[in-house]
LODREN-370358 format. One record per residue: residue number from 1; residue in three letters; z, y, x of N, C-alpha, C in turn. Coordinates in steps of 0.1 Angstrom, whole numbers. Example, Ala and Ser with C-alpha at 12.3 -4.5 7.8 and 13.67 -1.06 7.14 Angstrom:
2
(1,'ala',(78,-57,132),(78,-45,123),(78,-33,132)) (2,'ser',(71,-22,128),(71,-11,137),(79,0,129)) 
This chain:
270
(1,'met',(733,-323,1497),(728,-331,1486),(714,-326,1482)) (2,'leu',(704,-334,1482),(691,-330,1479),(689,-327,1464)) (3,'val',(696,-334,1455),(694,-333,1441),(707,-327,1435)) (4,'glu',(705,-315,1428),(717,-309,1423),(714,-304,1409)) (5,'pro',(725,-302,1401),(723,-297,1387),(716,-284,1388)) (6,'asp',(705,-282,1379),(697,-270,1379),(693,-268,1365)) (7,'pro',(696,-256,1359),(692,-254,1345),(677,-254,1343)) (8,'lys',(669,-252,1353),(654,-251,1352),(648,-265,1354)) (9,'leu',(654,-273,1362),(648,-287,1365),(658,-297,1362)) (10,'thr',(654,-307,1354),(663,-319,1351),(665,-327,1364)) (11,'ile',(676,-335,1364),(678,-344,1375),(666,-354,1377)) (12,'glu',(661,-359,1365),(650,-368,1366),(637,-361,1372)) (13,'arg',(635,-348,1369),(623,-341,1374),(625,-339,1389)) (14,'gln',(637,-335,1393),(640,-333,1408),(637,-346,1416)) (15,'cys',(642,-357,1410),(640,-370,1417),(625,-373,1418)) (16,'ala',(618,-370,1407),(604,-373,1407),(596,-365,1418)) (17,'leu',(600,-352,1419),(594,-343,1429),(597,-347,1443)) (18,'leu',(609,-353,1445),(613,-357,1459),(609,-372,1461)) (19,'glu',(602,-378,1451),(598,-392,1452),(610,-401,1455)) (20,'leu',(621,-398,1448),(633,-406,1449),(636,-413,1436)) (21,'ser',(641,-425,1436),(646,-432,1424),(657,-423,1418)) (22,'arg',(658,-422,1405),(668,-414,1399),(682,-420,1402)) (23,'ser',(683,-433,1404),(696,-439,1406),(701,-435,1420)) (24,'thr',(693,-430,1429),(697,-425,1442),(707,-414,1440)) (25,'tyr',(704,-406,1430),(713,-394,1427),(727,-399,1424)) (26,'tyr',(729,-411,1419),(742,-416,1415),(750,-423,1426)) (27,'tyr',(746,-422,1438),(753,-428,1449),(767,-422,1451)) (28,'gln',(770,-411,1445),(784,-406,1446),(792,-413,1436)) (29,'pro',(803,-419,1441),(811,-428,1432),(819,-421,1421)) (30,'gly',(822,-428,1411),(832,-423,1401),(846,-422,1407)) (31,'arg',(854,-412,1403),(867,-410,1409),(878,-414,1401)) (32,'glu',(889,-418,1407),(902,-421,1401),(913,-416,1410)) (33,'asp',(925,-414,1405),(936,-411,1415),(939,-424,1423)) (34,'glu',(947,-422,1434),(949,-433,1443),(955,-445,1437)) (35,'phe',(966,-443,1429),(973,-455,1423),(964,-462,1414)) (36,'asn',(957,-455,1405),(948,-462,1395),(937,-469,1402)) (37,'leu',(931,-463,1413),(920,-470,1420),(925,-483,1426)) (38,'ala',(937,-483,1432),(943,-495,1438),(945,-506,1428)) (39,'ala',(950,-501,1416),(953,-511,1406),(940,-516,1400)) (40,'met',(929,-508,1399),(916,-513,1394),(910,-523,1404)) (41,'lys',(912,-521,1417),(907,-531,1426),(914,-544,1424)) (42,'glu',(927,-544,1422),(934,-557,1419),(929,-563,1406)) (43,'ile',(927,-555,1396),(922,-559,1383),(908,-566,1385)) (44,'asp',(899,-560,1393),(886,-565,1395),(887,-579,1401)) (45,'val',(896,-581,1411),(897,-595,1417),(903,-605,1406)) (46,'leu',(913,-600,1399),(920,-609,1390),(910,-613,1378)) (47,'phe',(902,-603,1374),(893,-606,1363),(882,-615,1367)) (48,'thr',(877,-613,1379),(866,-621,1384),(871,-636,1385)) (49,'glu',(883,-638,1389),(888,-652,1389),(893,-657,1376)) (50,'his',(898,-648,1367),(904,-652,1355),(899,-643,1343)) (51,'pro',(887,-645,1339),(881,-636,1329),(887,-636,1316)) (52,'tyr',(896,-646,1313),(903,-647,1301),(916,-638,1300)) (53,'tyr',(919,-631,1311),(931,-623,1312),(929,-611,1303)) (54,'gly',(939,-608,1294),(939,-596,1286),(949,-586,1292)) (55,'lys',(951,-576,1285),(960,-565,1290),(974,-569,1293)) (56,'arg',(979,-578,1285),(993,-583,1287),(994,-592,1300)) (57,'arg',(985,-601,1301),(986,-610,1313),(983,-602,1325)) (58,'met',(973,-592,1324),(969,-584,1335),(981,-576,1340)) (59,'ser',(989,-570,1331),(1001,-563,1334),(1011,-571,1341)) (60,'val',(1013,-583,1337),(1023,-592,1343),(1018,-595,1357)) (61,'glu',(1006,-599,1359),(1001,-602,1373),(1001,-590,1382)) (62,'leu',(998,-578,1377),(998,-566,1385),(1013,-563,1390)) (63,'arg',(1022,-565,1381),(1036,-563,1385),(1041,-573,1395)) (64,'lys',(1036,-585,1395),(1039,-595,1405),(1034,-590,1419)) (65,'lys',(1023,-582,1419),(1017,-578,1431),(1022,-564,1436)) (66,'gly',(1032,-559,1428),(1039,-547,1432),(1034,-534,1425)) (67,'tyr',(1025,-536,1415),(1020,-524,1408),(1027,-522,1395)) (68,'asp',(1033,-511,1393),(1041,-508,1381),(1031,-504,1370)) (69,'val',(1024,-514,1365),(1014,-511,1354),(1018,-518,1341)) (70,'gly',(1021,-510,1331),(1025,-515,1318),(1013,-519,1310)) (71,'ile',(1015,-525,1299),(1004,-530,1290),(995,-518,1287)) (72,'asp',(1000,-507,1283),(991,-496,1279),(982,-491,1291)) (73,'leu',(988,-490,1303),(979,-486,1314),(969,-497,1318)) (74,'ala',(974,-509,1317),(964,-520,1320),(952,-520,1310)) (75,'arg',(955,-517,1297),(944,-516,1288),(935,-504,1291)) (76,'thr',(941,-493,1294),(933,-481,1298),(924,-483,1309)) (77,'leu',(930,-489,1320),(922,-492,1332),(911,-502,1330)) (78,'met',(914,-512,1322),(904,-522,1319),(892,-516,1311)) (79,'arg',(896,-508,1301),(885,-501,1294),(877,-492,1302)) (80,'arg',(883,-485,1312),(876,-476,1321),(866,-484,1329)) (81,'met',(870,-496,1333),(862,-505,1341),(852,-513,1333)) (82,'gly',(853,-512,1320),(844,-519,1311),(847,-534,1309)) (83,'leu',(860,-538,1310),(864,-552,1309),(872,-555,1296)) (84,'glu',(869,-566,1291),(877,-571,1280),(878,-586,1281)) (85,'ala',(888,-592,1275),(890,-606,1277),(887,-614,1264)) (86,'val',(880,-608,1255),(876,-615,1243),(866,-626,1246)) (87,'tyr',(858,-624,1256),(849,-634,1261),(847,-631,1276)) (88,'pro',(845,-641,1284),(846,-639,1299),(834,-633,1305)) (89,'lys',(832,-620,1303),(822,-612,1310),(826,-597,1309)) (90,'pro',(822,-589,1319),(825,-575,1318),(818,-569,1306)) (91,'lys',(825,-561,1298),(818,-554,1287),(814,-540,1292)) (92,'leu',(805,-540,1301),(800,-527,1307),(790,-520,1298)) (93,'ser',(784,-527,1289),(774,-522,1280),(778,-524,1265)) (94,'gln',(778,-513,1258),(782,-513,1244),(769,-513,1235)) (95,'arg',(770,-521,1225),(759,-522,1215),(758,-509,1207)) (96,'cys',(746,-504,1205),(743,-493,1196),(739,-499,1182)) (97,'pro',(746,-496,1172),(743,-502,1159),(730,-499,1153)) (98,'thr',(723,-488,1158),(710,-484,1153),(699,-491,1161)) (99,'his',(702,-497,1171),(691,-504,1180),(689,-518,1174)) (100,'lys',(676,-523,1176),(673,-536,1172),(679,-546,1182)) (101,'val',(684,-557,1177),(690,-568,1185),(680,-580,1183)) (102,'tyr',(677,-586,1194),(667,-597,1195),(675,-610,1195)) (103,'pro',(670,-621,1190),(677,-634,1190),(678,-640,1203)) (104,'tyr',(687,-649,1205),(689,-656,1218),(679,-668,1218)) (105,'leu',(670,-669,1227),(659,-678,1227),(661,-690,1237)) (106,'leu',(672,-690,1244),(673,-700,1255),(682,-712,1252)) (107,'arg',(688,-713,1240),(697,-724,1237),(689,-737,1237)) (108,'gly',(694,-746,1246),(687,-759,1246),(675,-759,1255)) (109,'met',(671,-748,1260),(659,-747,1269),(662,-751,1283)) (110,'glu',(654,-760,1289),(655,-764,1303),(646,-755,1311)) (111,'thr',(652,-749,1321),(645,-740,1330),(638,-749,1341)) (112,'thr',(625,-749,1341),(618,-758,1350),(609,-752,1360)) (113,'arg',(607,-739,1360),(598,-732,1368),(602,-717,1371)) (114,'val',(597,-711,1381),(599,-697,1384),(592,-689,1373)) (115,'asn',(597,-677,1371),(591,-667,1362),(591,-673,1347)) (116,'gln',(599,-683,1345),(601,-687,1331),(611,-679,1324)) (117,'val',(622,-676,1331),(633,-668,1325),(638,-659,1336)) (118,'trp',(639,-646,1333),(646,-636,1341),(658,-631,1333)) (119,'ser',(668,-626,1340),(680,-621,1334),(685,-609,1341)) (120,'thr',(692,-600,1334),(698,-588,1341),(712,-586,1335)) (121,'asp',(720,-578,1342),(734,-575,1338),(739,-564,1347)) (122,'ile',(751,-559,1343),(757,-548,1351),(771,-553,1354)) (123,'thr',(776,-549,1366),(790,-552,1370),(796,-540,1377)) (124,'tyr',(809,-540,1377),(818,-530,1383),(818,-532,1398)) (125,'leu',(816,-522,1406),(816,-523,1421),(826,-514,1427)) (126,'arg',(837,-519,1433),(847,-511,1438),(843,-505,1452)) (127,'met',(849,-494,1455),(848,-488,1468),(861,-482,1473)) (128,'arg',(861,-476,1485),(874,-471,1490),(880,-460,1482)) (129,'asn',(871,-451,1477),(877,-439,1470),(870,-438,1456)) (130,'gly',(866,-448,1450),(860,-447,1437),(853,-460,1433)) (131,'phe',(843,-459,1425),(835,-471,1421),(821,-467,1416)) (132,'leu',(813,-477,1416),(799,-476,1411),(796,-487,1402)) (133,'tyr',(785,-487,1396),(780,-499,1388),(768,-505,1395)) (134,'leu',(767,-518,1395),(756,-525,1401),(748,-533,1391)) (135,'thr',(735,-532,1391),(727,-540,1382),(717,-548,1390)) (136,'ala',(712,-559,1385),(702,-567,1392),(694,-575,1382)) (137,'val',(682,-579,1387),(674,-588,1379),(672,-601,1387)) (138,'ile',(675,-613,1381),(673,-625,1388),(664,-635,1381)) (139,'asp',(658,-643,1388),(650,-654,1382),(659,-666,1381)) (140,'trp',(660,-671,1369),(669,-682,1366),(667,-695,1374)) (141,'tyr',(654,-699,1375),(651,-711,1382),(654,-711,1397)) (142,'ser',(650,-701,1404),(651,-700,1418),(664,-692,1422)) (143,'arg',(670,-685,1413),(682,-676,1416),(678,-664,1425)) (144,'tyr',(665,-662,1426),(660,-651,1434),(663,-637,1428)) (145,'val',(668,-628,1437),(671,-614,1432),(658,-606,1433)) (146,'leu',(652,-603,1422),(640,-596,1422),(641,-581,1424)) (147,'ala',(652,-575,1420),(655,-561,1422),(669,-558,1419)) (148,'trp',(674,-547,1424),(688,-542,1421),(689,-527,1423)) (149,'arg',(700,-522,1417),(702,-507,1417),(717,-504,1416)) (150,'leu',(721,-493,1422),(735,-488,1421),(734,-475,1412)) (151,'ser',(745,-472,1405),(746,-460,1398),(761,-457,1396)) (152,'asn',(765,-444,1394),(778,-441,1390),(779,-438,1375)) (153,'ser',(768,-440,1368),(767,-438,1354),(761,-450,1347)) (154,'leu',(765,-453,1335),(759,-464,1327),(747,-459,1319)) (155,'asp',(742,-448,1323),(729,-443,1318),(719,-454,1319)) (156,'gly',(711,-455,1308),(701,-466,1308),(689,-465,1318)) (157,'met',(688,-453,1324),(677,-451,1334),(677,-461,1345)) (158,'phe',(689,-464,1351),(689,-473,1363),(686,-487,1358)) (159,'cys',(688,-490,1346),(685,-504,1341),(670,-505,1339)) (160,'arg',(664,-494,1335),(649,-494,1333),(642,-494,1347)) (161,'glu',(648,-487,1356),(642,-486,1370),(642,-500,1376)) (162,'val',(653,-508,1374),(654,-521,1381),(645,-531,1375)) (163,'val',(643,-530,1362),(633,-540,1356),(619,-536,1359)) (164,'thr',(616,-523,1360),(602,-519,1364),(599,-523,1378)) (165,'glu',(609,-522,1387),(607,-527,1401),(605,-542,1401)) (166,'ala',(613,-549,1393),(612,-564,1393),(598,-568,1388)) (167,'leu',(592,-562,1379),(579,-566,1373),(568,-564,1384)) (168,'cys',(571,-557,1395),(561,-556,1405),(560,-569,1413)) (169,'ser',(570,-578,1411),(570,-591,1418),(564,-602,1409)) (170,'gly',(563,-600,1397),(558,-611,1388),(561,-607,1373)) (171,'cys',(560,-617,1364),(562,-614,1350),(568,-627,1344)) (172,'pro',(580,-626,1338),(586,-637,1332),(580,-640,1318)) (173,'glu',(582,-652,1313),(579,-655,1300),(590,-650,1290)) (174,'val',(602,-651,1294),(614,-646,1286),(623,-638,1295)) (175,'phe',(628,-627,1290),(637,-618,1297),(650,-618,1288)) (176,'asn',(661,-622,1295),(674,-623,1287),(684,-612,1292)) (177,'thr',(690,-606,1282),(701,-595,1285),(712,-597,1275)) (178,'asp',(723,-589,1276),(733,-589,1266),(728,-578,1255)) (179,'gln',(737,-575,1246),(733,-566,1235),(738,-552,1238)) (180,'gly',(740,-548,1250),(743,-535,1254),(733,-525,1250)) (181,'ser',(737,-512,1248),(728,-502,1244),(717,-499,1254)) (182,'gln',(720,-502,1267),(710,-500,1277),(698,-509,1275)) (183,'tyr',(701,-521,1270),(690,-531,1268),(684,-532,1254)) (184,'thr',(691,-527,1244),(685,-526,1231),(678,-513,1228)) (185,'ala',(679,-504,1237),(672,-491,1236),(657,-493,1236)) (186,'val',(650,-485,1228),(635,-487,1227),(629,-485,1240)) (187,'glu',(634,-475,1248),(628,-472,1261),(628,-485,1270)) (188,'phe',(639,-493,1269),(640,-505,1277),(631,-516,1271)) (189,'thr',(632,-519,1258),(625,-530,1252),(610,-528,1253)) (190,'arg',(606,-515,1252),(591,-512,1253),(585,-516,1266)) (191,'ile',(593,-515,1277),(587,-520,1290),(584,-535,1289)) (192,'leu',(593,-543,1284),(591,-557,1283),(580,-561,1273)) (193,'glu',(580,-554,1262),(570,-557,1252),(556,-554,1257)) (194,'ala',(555,-543,1264),(542,-539,1270),(536,-549,1279)) (195,'ala',(545,-556,1286),(541,-567,1295),(539,-580,1289)) (196,'gly',(541,-581,1275),(539,-594,1268),(551,-603,1270)) (197,'ile',(563,-598,1273),(574,-607,1276),(583,-609,1263)) (198,'arg',(587,-621,1261),(596,-624,1250),(610,-619,1253)) (199,'ile',(616,-612,1244),(630,-607,1247),(640,-616,1240)) (200,'ser',(650,-619,1248),(662,-628,1244),(674,-620,1247)) (201,'met',(684,-621,1237),(697,-614,1239),(708,-623,1236)) (202,'asp',(719,-623,1245),(731,-631,1243),(736,-629,1229)) (203,'gly',(742,-640,1223),(750,-639,1211),(763,-632,1214)) (204,'arg',(768,-625,1205),(781,-618,1207),(792,-629,1209)) (205,'gly',(800,-627,1220),(811,-636,1223),(806,-648,1230)) (206,'arg',(794,-649,1235),(789,-661,1241),(786,-658,1256)) (207,'ala',(796,-660,1265),(795,-656,1279),(785,-666,1286)) (208,'leu',(784,-678,1281),(775,-688,1288),(760,-685,1285)) (209,'asp',(757,-677,1276),(743,-674,1273),(736,-667,1285)) (210,'asn',(744,-661,1294),(738,-654,1306),(745,-660,1318)) (211,'val',(747,-673,1318),(756,-679,1328),(751,-677,1343)) (212,'trp',(738,-677,1345),(734,-677,1359),(737,-663,1366)) (213,'ile',(735,-652,1359),(738,-639,1365),(753,-637,1365)) (214,'glu',(761,-643,1356),(776,-642,1357),(780,-649,1370)) (215,'arg',(775,-661,1373),(778,-668,1385),(774,-660,1397)) (216,'phe',(762,-654,1396),(757,-646,1407),(767,-634,1410)) (217,'trp',(772,-627,1400),(781,-616,1403),(793,-621,1410)) (218,'arg',(798,-633,1406),(810,-639,1413),(807,-641,1428)) (219,'thr',(796,-647,1431),(791,-649,1444),(791,-636,1452)) (220,'val',(784,-626,1447),(782,-613,1454),(796,-607,1457)) (221,'lys',(805,-608,1447),(818,-602,1450),(826,-609,1460)) (222,'gln',(826,-623,1459),(834,-630,1469),(828,-631,1483)) (223,'glu',(815,-630,1484),(809,-631,1497),(806,-618,1504)) (224,'glu',(805,-607,1496),(802,-594,1501),(812,-583,1498)) (225,'val',(814,-580,1485),(821,-569,1481),(836,-569,1485)) (226,'tyr',(842,-581,1483),(857,-582,1486),(860,-582,1501)) (227,'ile',(850,-585,1509),(853,-585,1523),(849,-572,1530)) (228,'arg',(844,-562,1522),(840,-549,1527),(850,-539,1522)) (229,'asp',(848,-527,1527),(856,-515,1523),(846,-503,1523)) (230,'tyr',(837,-503,1514),(827,-493,1514),(833,-479,1513)) (231,'arg',(829,-470,1522),(834,-457,1523),(828,-449,1511)) (232,'asp',(815,-451,1509),(808,-443,1499),(796,-451,1494)) (233,'gly',(788,-444,1485),(777,-451,1479),(766,-454,1489)) (234,'gly',(764,-446,1499),(754,-448,1509),(757,-461,1517)) (235,'glu',(770,-462,1521),(774,-474,1529),(773,-487,1520)) (236,'ala',(777,-485,1507),(776,-497,1498),(761,-501,1497)) (237,'his',(752,-492,1495),(738,-495,1494),(733,-502,1506)) (238,'glu',(736,-497,1518),(731,-504,1530),(737,-518,1532)) (239,'ser',(750,-520,1529),(756,-533,1531),(750,-543,1520)) (240,'leu',(749,-538,1508),(743,-547,1498),(729,-551,1501)) (241,'ala',(721,-541,1506),(707,-544,1510),(707,-555,1520)) (242,'arg',(716,-555,1530),(716,-566,1540),(720,-579,1533)) (243,'tyr',(730,-578,1524),(735,-591,1517),(724,-597,1509)) (244,'phe',(717,-589,1501),(707,-594,1492),(695,-600,1500)) (245,'gln',(692,-594,1511),(682,-600,1520),(686,-613,1525)) (246,'tyr',(699,-614,1529),(704,-627,1534),(705,-637,1522)) (247,'tyr',(709,-633,1510),(710,-641,1499),(697,-647,1495)) (248,'asn',(686,-639,1495),(673,-643,1491),(666,-652,1501)) (249,'glu',(668,-649,1514),(660,-655,1525),(667,-665,1533)) (250,'gln',(681,-665,1533),(688,-674,1542),(699,-682,1536)) (251,'arg',(705,-677,1526),(717,-684,1520),(713,-697,1513)) (252,'pro',(718,-709,1518),(714,-721,1512),(721,-723,1498)) (253,'his',(714,-728,1488),(719,-729,1475),(719,-744,1471)) (254,'ser',(731,-749,1468),(732,-764,1465),(723,-769,1454)) (255,'ser',(721,-761,1444),(712,-765,1433),(698,-765,1436)) (256,'leu',(695,-759,1448),(681,-758,1453),(678,-767,1464)) (257,'gly',(687,-777,1466),(685,-786,1477),(689,-779,1490)) (258,'tyr',(698,-770,1490),(703,-762,1501),(691,-754,1508)) (259,'arg',(682,-750,1499),(672,-740,1504),(675,-726,1498)) (260,'ala',(669,-716,1504),(672,-703,1500),(663,-699,1488)) (261,'pro',(668,-690,1479),(661,-687,1467),(646,-682,1470)) (262,'gly',(645,-674,1480),(632,-668,1483),(621,-679,1486)) (263,'ile',(626,-690,1493),(616,-701,1496),(612,-707,1483)) (264,'ile',(621,-709,1474),(617,-716,1461),(608,-706,1453)) (265,'tyr',(612,-693,1452),(605,-684,1443),(591,-682,1448)) (266,'arg',(589,-679,1461),(576,-677,1466),(567,-690,1466)) (267,'gly',(574,-701,1470),(566,-714,1471),(561,-718,1457)) (268,'ala',(569,-716,1447),(565,-721,1433),(556,-711,1427)) (269,'ser',(556,-698,1431),(548,-688,1423),(535,-686,1430)) (270,'gln',(532,-692,1441),(519,-690,1448),(509,-700,1442)) 
């Protein structure tokens, strides 16, 4: 391992010296015991298809599949994964009450051009012996994936890295997120404000406020994650890199006249 805990040098400093993204350090997955990990994989699939499932319904469905998971354990595992059924999206980011929350700017707005609205979010990513978190930035109009990152931590650093990389491709008029602490943190909002970008945040309990990236996660999991069995973070990164290349450059999208997102994004932004 190139980057290791060191009392003299922080992980961030070591990564900088090695010219590595800090999120590279987090390719080692989070760990769980074998039974919990298997149950969490089933929960991930069930929640992706039925985001209104709470701990009771999840317990019932898991028992049908042969997992002896009671209500209390279902609740514990869902919390560990960052899931809740109050509204249909993963609750992977928690709001910090001391951070500024920005209003939602997109209600009633029609997206008509690239770089009008970008959005980001975090999702749970299962692997053979653990899990990671995946974040991405997409352009709402073209569905183009501008940047993505993996991490085994919900530290805000990988969220800042992904938006910084995305801004190398262009600059949106509006950037939409949820109200998680990663996105309300001054370190994150400062990046957007410095670029002159208007900040928009989902209303609490309103899953459809960030609908395009929610649909995107479902596509990624059904077409890539659920048909793979990533051994580790390195394999997950390599496989996702191939998938996102395919998604951007080859995958036909019905709402784009069966053209790939990259064709629309580059064609409209030139």
